[in-house]
C-alpha positions as CSV (number, residue, x, y, z in Angstrom):
1,M,42.7,-95.9,5.9
2,S,43.1,-96.4,10.1
3,P,42.5,-92.7,11.9
4,E,46.3,-92.7,12.6
5,L,47.6,-92.0,8.6
6,I,44.6,-89.3,8.2
7,D,45.9,-87.0,10.9
8,P,48.8,-88.5,13.3
9,Q,49.0,-85.9,15.1
10,R,44.9,-86.6,17.0
11,L,46.7,-89.3,18.6
12,G,49.9,-87.7,19.6
13,L,52.1,-89.3,16.2
14,E,54.9,-86.5,14.2
15,N,53.8,-87.9,11.5
16,S,51.8,-90.3,9.3
17,R,53.7,-94.4,8.6
18,P,52.1,-97.7,8.1
19,T,52.4,-100.0,11.0
20,K,51.5,-103.5,12.1
21,S,48.4,-101.6,13.8
22,S,47.4,-99.9,11.1
23,D,47.7,-102.9,9.1
24,C,45.1,-104.0,11.3
25,Y,42.6,-101.8,10.8
26,A,43.1,-102.5,7.4
27,L,42.9,-106.2,7.5
28,G,39.4,-105.9,9.1
29,M,38.5,-103.3,6.8
30,V,39.8,-106.1,4.0
31,I,37.5,-108.9,5.9
32,Y,34.3,-106.8,5.7
33,E,34.5,-106.3,1.9
34,T,35.2,-110.2,1.3
35,I,32.3,-111.0,3.5
36,T,29.8,-108.3,2.7
37,G,31.1,-107.6,-1.3
38,H,31.2,-104.2,-1.1
39,L,33.7,-101.2,0.7
40,P,32.8,-100.7,3.3
41,F,30.8,-96.6,3.7
42,H,30.5,-97.7,-0.1
43,K,27.8,-95.2,0.1
44,H,29.7,-92.3,0.8
45,A,32.2,-90.0,-0.7
46,D,36.0,-89.9,-0.1
47,L,35.9,-87.5,2.2
48,T,33.4,-88.2,4.0
49,V,34.9,-91.7,5.1
50,F,37.6,-90.0,5.8
51,V,35.9,-87.4,8.1
52,N,34.1,-90.8,9.2
53,V,36.8,-92.3,10.4
54,L,38.2,-89.5,12.4
55,K,35.1,-89.4,14.4
56,D,35.4,-93.7,15.0
57,I,32.4,-94.6,12.7
58,R,32.8,-97.5,11.1
59,P,31.0,-99.4,8.6
60,A,27.6,-100.8,10.4
61,R,27.1,-104.8,10.7
62,E,25.2,-106.7,7.9
63,A,23.9,-110.6,7.7
64,G,26.5,-113.1,8.0
65,F,29.1,-112.1,10.7
66,A,28.8,-114.7,13.6
67,D,29.3,-112.2,16.9
68,S,32.9,-113.9,17.3
69,L,33.8,-112.2,13.7
70,W,32.7,-109.0,14.2
71,G,33.9,-108.3,18.1
72,M,37.3,-108.9,16.2
73,L,36.4,-106.9,14.1
74,E,35.7,-104.3,16.5
75,L,39.0,-104.6,17.9
76,C,40.7,-104.5,14.1
77,W,38.8,-100.8,14.6
78,A,40.2,-99.5,17.7
79,P,40.7,-96.0,17.7
80,Q,44.3,-96.9,19.7
81,P,46.3,-98.4,17.6
82,S,47.6,-100.5,21.0
83,S,44.3,-101.2,21.5
84,R,44.6,-103.4,18.0
85,P,44.7,-107.9,18.2
86,N,48.1,-108.7,15.8
87,V,47.1,-111.2,13.1
88,E,47.9,-113.7,14.5
89,D,44.6,-112.7,16.8
90,V,42.6,-112.2,14.0
91,L,44.3,-115.2,12.3
92,Q,42.8,-117.6,14.8
93,C,39.1,-116.2,15.5
94,L,38.9,-116.6,11.3
95,E,40.0,-120.2,11.6
96,K,37.5,-120.9,14.4
97,V,34.4,-118.6,12.9
98,S,35.4,-121.1,9.7
99,R,35.3,-124.3,11.5
100,S,31.5,-123.9,13.6
101,L,29.7,-122.9,10.4
102,E,28.2,-125.5,8.4
103,P,28.8,-125.5,5.0
104,P,25.9,-123.8,1.9
105,P,24.2,-126.4,0.8
106,G,25.0,-128.2,-2.1
107,T,28.9,-127.9,-1.3
108,D,30.1,-130.7,0.7
109,G,32.3,-128.0,2.1
110,E,34.1,-126.7,-1.4
111,V,34.0,-123.5,-2.0
112,D,35.1,-122.1,-5.3
113,G,37.2,-119.7,-4.8
114,G,36.6,-117.2,-7.5
115,G,35.8,-114.5,-8.5
116,D,31.7,-114.3,-8.4
117,R,30.6,-112.4,-5.5
118,D,27.3,-114.1,-5.9
119,L,28.9,-116.8,-4.0
120,A,25.6,-119.7,-5.1
121,G,22.6,-118.1,-3.2
122,C,25.1,-117.6,0.0
123,S,24.7,-114.2,0.4
124,A,22.6,-114.3,3.5
125,S,24.7,-116.0,5.3
126,A,28.6,-115.1,4.0
127,S,29.2,-118.7,5.0
128,A,30.9,-119.9,2.0
129,F,33.3,-116.6,2.4
130,S,33.6,-117.6,6.0
131,H,34.9,-121.0,4.9
132,F,37.4,-119.5,2.1
133,I,38.7,-116.7,3.9
134,P,41.5,-118.8,6.7
135,A,42.0,-120.8,3.1
136,A,42.8,-117.7,1.3
137,F,44.9,-116.1,4.2
138,R,47.1,-119.1,5.2
139,G,48.9,-118.8,1.8
140,L,50.0,-115.6,2.3
141,S,52.7,-114.9,3.8
142,V,52.5,-111.4,4.9
143,F,50.5,-113.4,7.9
144,R,52.5,-115.6,8.6
145,S,55.6,-113.1,9.7
146,P,56.3,-110.3,10.2
147,V,56.5,-107.6,7.1
148,A,60.1,-106.8,6.4
149,F,59.7,-102.9,5.7
150,L,58.3,-102.1,8.7
151,S,60.5,-100.7,11.7
152,P,59.1,-101.7,15.2
């Protein structure tokens, strides 16, 4: 949950409501979870997570993140909603990172998109997920057009 949804008054907002910027923050967390295989702040209690978010503490970088992707995640988690990228920029970054990585050995570039989190022994580099992410997001219409229920 983005800082402005937890404490909107801190950012000068009157109420808490989802926006494209808060969705971008959440997308960054989903990408983090997809690559690492666990929730951001998975070792902390819920209340601690809220406090960390409000203190602008973000998940620690782990193995498997290309520098450009990590930089994009940091932008997704910017404290000010207006400083966050749009979803199209995030998708372009994912596609760029995906094209720049070598497929994991023995996969011939094909990655099983099933629920197995073992990654066939490739979890250290997470390159299998890096190849899978853009294809997974491309299939979601929300990433191609604005969300209908959000006001500008």
